[in-house]
N, C-alpha and C positions, 0 to 999 in steps of 0.2 A: 504494500500500500504506500509506504513512504517513497519507494523507488518511483512509483507512478506519479506521485505528487511532484517530486523533484524533476522528473523528466518533463512533466507538463509545464513547470515553472521555467525551465530552460528554453522551451519552445516559444514562450510568450515574449514578444519584443519589449514590452513595457516593464519588465522586471530587471533588477540589477544582477540577477543570477545568470552569468554567461555560460558557466559549465560547472559540473559537479561530478566527482568520482567517489564511489564508496571505498573506504579503506579495505585493503585485503584482510580477510579474516584468517587467523591461524588455522592450520589444518587440525582436524580432530583425530585423536588417537582412539582406535577401537577399545572399548572397555572390556569386552569379552572376546574370546577367540572365535573365529569363524567356524561354524559347524559344517562338516563336509556335506551333509544332506540339506543344509539350509535351516533356518529357524522359523519358517512359515509352514503351517500344516496344510497338506493337500485336502481337497474335499473328501477323499476316501479316508484319510486319517481322522478328520473331524467326525465323520460318520461312525468310524470305529470307536473313537473316544466316547461319543454320545451313547453308543450301544453298550459300552462297558460300564457306564455309570448306573447306579440304581435308577429305577424307572422315574422317580420323582425329581431327579437331578439332571436327566439327559437333556432337557430343554435348555438348561443353563449353558451347556457346552455349545449348543447350536446358536443360541443368542449371542454368546461371546464371539463366536466365529463370524457369523453373518453381519453383526453390527460393529465389529472391531472393538469390543468392550474390554476394558482392563479388569483385573480380578476384583478390585474394590467396587467398580461399577456393577458388576454382576452380583456381588454379595449385597449391595445396597438396594437392589430392586425390590419393589413392593407390588402388591396386587393393583394398587391405584396407578401404577406406571404403565399398565397395559390397557388400551382402549380399543373398542370396535373389533374385538377378535372374531365376532360372528360374520364380519365382512372383510375378506382379504384385501379388497381394494382400499379400504379405509383404516386398516389396522395400524396402530401407532404404539411404539414403545418409547416412553419418556425416560431418559437417563438423567436423573437429577443429581447435581453435585451434593456432597454431604455438607459443604459449607455454602454460603450464599453465592448465587450466580444463576445464569440462565441455563435451563435444561437443554440437552441435545435431544434430537429426535431421530429415531430409526424407523423410517416408513417402509 
């Protein structure tokens, strides 16, 4: 967003900003070693994990995978976070932060 604003300011002739260059960011060092198989589960692996869970917990695995939820977001889900489950076109999952903030939606 900031980059777009600055680029727009550079293109306007009535501003004093003739040019701008973002400073180079230092390269990031990986925190954990790369896994040979990758660290993203395939759809088959997600299905296998969901099937291996107790029946009442399998949906949590599927929601986490489909909506890219973090563990804390999955554990914080409540019944009120799911709406319109009888209509797949309108079904909504609200992911509410534990602290104040705007909820994410997974339609």
